[in-house]
Structure formats: structure tokens, C-alpha cells
C-alpha positions in Angstrom: -6.4 -29.6 -11.4 -6.2 -29.6 -7.7 -5.7 -26.5 -5.5 -2.1 -27.3 -4.6 -1.1 -27.7 -8.2 -2.8 -24.4 -9.1 -1.0 -22.5 -6.3 2.3 -24.1 -7.4 1.8 -22.8 -10.9 1.1 -19.3 -9.6 4.4 -19.4 -7.6 6.4 -21.0 -10.4 5.1 -20.1 -13.9 8.1 -21.9 -15.4 6.2 -25.1 -14.7 3.5 -24.2 -17.3 3.6 -26.5 -20.3 1.4 -28.2 -22.8 0.0 -30.6 -20.2 -1.3 -27.7 -17.9 -2.9 -25.9 -20.8 -6.1 -27.9 -21.2 -6.7 -27.9 -17.4 -6.3 -24.1 -17.2 -8.6 -23.7 -20.2 -11.2 -25.7 -18.5 -10.9 -23.5 -15.4 -11.3 -20.3 -17.4 -14.4 -21.7 -19.2 -16.0 -22.9 -16.0 -15.1 -19.7 -14.0 -15.0 -17.0 -16.7 -14.3 -14.1 -14.2 -11.5 -15.9 -12.4 -8.7 -13.4 -13.2 -5.7 -15.4 -11.8 -6.8 -18.4 -13.9 -6.9 -16.2 -17.0 -3.5 -14.8 -16.3 -2.0 -18.2 -15.9 -3.8 -19.5 -19.0 -2.6 -16.6 -21.1 1.0 -17.1 -19.8 0.7 -20.8 -20.6 -0.5 -20.1 -24.2 2.4 -17.7 -24.6 5.0 -20.1 -23.3 3.6 -22.9 -25.5 3.6 -20.6 -28.5 -0.1 -21.6 -29.1 -1.7 -20.0 -32.2 -4.8 -19.0 -30.2 -2.8 -16.7 -27.9 -3.8 -13.5 -29.7 -7.5 -14.4 -29.8 -7.6 -15.5 -26.2 -5.7 -12.3 -25.1 -8.3 -10.1 -26.8 -11.1 -12.1 -25.1 -9.5 -12.0 -21.7 -8.1 -8.4 -21.6 -11.5 -6.9 -20.6 -11.9 -9.4 -17.8 -8.6 -8.6 -16.1 -9.0 -5.6 -13.8 -5.3 -4.6 -13.8 -3.9 -4.5 -17.3 -0.5 -3.5 -16.1 -0.4 -6.7 -14.1 -1.3 -8.6 -17.3 1.4 -6.8 -19.2 3.9 -7.5 -16.5 3.2 -11.2 -16.4 3.3 -11.6 -20.2 6.3 -9.3 -20.7 8.5 -9.6 -17.6 11.6 -8.4 -19.4 10.0 -4.9 -20.1 9.4 -4.2 -16.4 11.8 -2.0 -14.5 13.1 -3.8 -11.5 13.6 -1.8 -8.3 14.8 -4.6 -6.2 13.9 -4.8 -2.5 12.7 -1.4 -1.5 11.5 -0.5 1.9 8.3 1.3 2.6 9.8 4.9 2.6 11.6 4.2 -0.7 8.4 2.9 -2.3 6.6 6.2 -1.5 9.1 8.1 -3.5 9.8 5.5 -6.2 7.8 5.0 -9.4 5.4 2.1 -9.4 6.9 -1.3 -9.8 4.7 -1.9 -12.8 6.1 1.1 -14.7 7.0 0.0 -18.2 10.2 1.0 -20.0 9.8 2.8 -23.3 9.8 0.1 -26.0 11.5 2.5 -28.4 8.4 3.0 -30.5 7.0 6.4 -31.0 3.6 6.8 -29.3 2.6 10.4 -30.1 -0.5 10.1 -27.8 1.7 9.1 -24.8 4.3 11.7 -25.6 1.6 14.4 -25.6 0.3 13.2 -22.2 3.8 13.0 -20.8 4.5 16.5 -22.0 1.3 17.8 -20.4 2.0 16.1 -17.1 5.6 17.4 -17.0 4.6 21.0 -17.3 4.2 22.6 -14.0 1.9 25.4 -15.1 -0.7 26.7 -12.7 -4.3 26.8 -13.8 -5.2 30.0 -15.6 -7.8 32.1 -13.9 -10.1 34.4 -15.8 -9.9 38.0 -14.9 -13.0 39.6 -13.4 -14.5 42.7 -15.0 -14.6 45.4 -12.4 -18.2 46.4 -11.3 -17.6 50.0 -12.5 -17.0 48.8 -16.1 -20.4 47.1 -16.3 -23.5 48.9 -17.5 -25.9 50.2 -14.9 -28.7 47.6 -15.4 -26.4 44.7 -16.3 -27.9 42.5 -13.5 -31.4 43.2 -14.6 -30.6 42.3 -18.2 -29.2 38.9 -17.1 -32.3 38.2 -15.0 -34.6 39.2 -17.9 -32.7 37.0 -20.4 -32.8 34.0 -18.1 -36.6 34.4 -17.5 -37.6 35.1 -21.1 -38.4 32.2 -23.3 -37.0 31.8 -26.8 -39.6 31.3 -29.5 -37.6 28.3 -30.7 -38.1 26.5 -27.4 -41.8 26.9 -27.3 -43.6 23.6 -28.1 -47.1 22.4 -28.0 -46.2 20.3 -24.9 -44.9 23.4 -23.1 -48.1 25.3 -24.0 -50.2 22.4 -22.7 -48.2 22.4 -19.5 -48.9 26.0 -19.0 -52.6 25.4 -19.6 -52.7 22.4 -17.1 -50.9 24.5 -14.5 -53.5 27.2 -15.0 -50.9 29.7 -16.2 -53.3 31.0 -18.8 -51.4 34.1 -19.9 -48.3 32.1 -20.7 -50.3 29.3 -22.3 -52.2 32.0 -24.5 -48.9 33.6 -25.5 -47.4 30.1 -26.3 -50.3 29.1 -28.5 -50.2 32.4 -30.3 -46.5 31.9 -31.1 -47.2 28.3 -32.2 -50.0 29.5 -34.5 -47.5 31.8 -36.2 -44.8 29.2 -36.2 -47.0 26.4 -37.6 -49.7 27.9 -39.9 -50.9 24.5 -41.0 -52.2 23.9 -37.4 -53.5 27.4 -36.9 -57.1 26.2 -36.7 -56.3 23.9 -33.9 -54.3 26.6 -32.1 -57.1 29.1 -32.6 -59.5 26.8 -30.8 -57.1 26.4 -28.0 -56.6 30.2 -27.7 -60.4 30.6 -27.7 -60.8 28.0 -24.9 -58.1 29.7 -22.8 -59.7 33.1 -23.2 -63.0 31.8 -22.0 -61.4 30.2 -19.0 -59.6 33.5 -18.2 -62.9 35.4 -18.2 -64.6 33.0 -15.8 
């Protein structure tokens, strides 16, 4: 298919027929990410009533960047027409690709539409006045953030403390691990002994 014929088909999709179908298929196979070719090929399959239309649509839908455009091309009768709008009118008008409700009940879409139509302001959490907080509230928060949970202590963390020469933390971690995993207590005891020797040097 030459360039002029392809451009002509874009401008006049009514010219699509069974003769153009194999040529468009060849283009989509050769250039798999050529979106315009896919759109024309799908429209041609639809016009020809080809049995592969559904399968090809499923294959092509992820390749088409604008699914609304795909829907508009395949279902032109379901698109609202706004005629010739000038620039100012287009700013205030809905998108030209806006689809009419097909009459089917889409509960997910209705829920989203309901959410979008509500003009409620975001809710803000009220702040607790400073005088209502306990005296050492800030200190408690700092202590909780610095303290380590026994559940989070692992052998890897203990070894990191050891390698960073944070012997007190490493010693504490290995002691907790020894209690947590009694089957490895001999190994942890040797580590504890090693750390205590290094501390005394």
C-alpha cells in the first residue's frame, strides 16, 4: 500500500473494504506499534464483519495510547457531537470524546461520578491543644522512636552493630537473640564473649 492510499483511507474510512484488509494487516505485522495503522485495521475488520475482530481488538487495545480515540473510531454513533466550537467554547465544553451513557448500569462508574459530583471540602483532623497533652509527651515519642522492638532484632542487625563497633548495642542484640532462639544460644554466647573481650581492650 502506498502512502497516498493510506492517507486517503485515514481521511475516508468508508473506503475500507475486503481488499484493503490484507494490506493493513501486513502493515500492522511489520510495524506493530504503528497506532494509526492499528486503528484503520480494526475499523476495516469491523466494517468487513471479520470473525477475528474481537481477537485483534484485544491484541491491539494495549498498543493504542488513546482508548477513547479507539472507541470513537469503532463506535462513532455513541459519541456526542458538539459541532464547530470555537476556542473559548471548547474550554467550557466537555471533551469531544465524551461518551453517551449506553443505558447499561455501570456501578463502578456511577460511584466515581457520584464522588466527583460531590463538592465536599477535604476533612481536616483537629489538633489536640498543647495543654491537653501530658507533660513529657514529646520525650515519650522520642524514646519510642529510638527504642528497638525485640521483634525487629535479627542476627544481621546484631552483626551490623558489631561491625560498626557499637559493642553495647551488639551485646544487647545478641543477648536478646539468645533468648529468642535458644537452639543457637551456644553460637550467640560465643559472640557475646567475643564482644565483651573487645569492649575490655
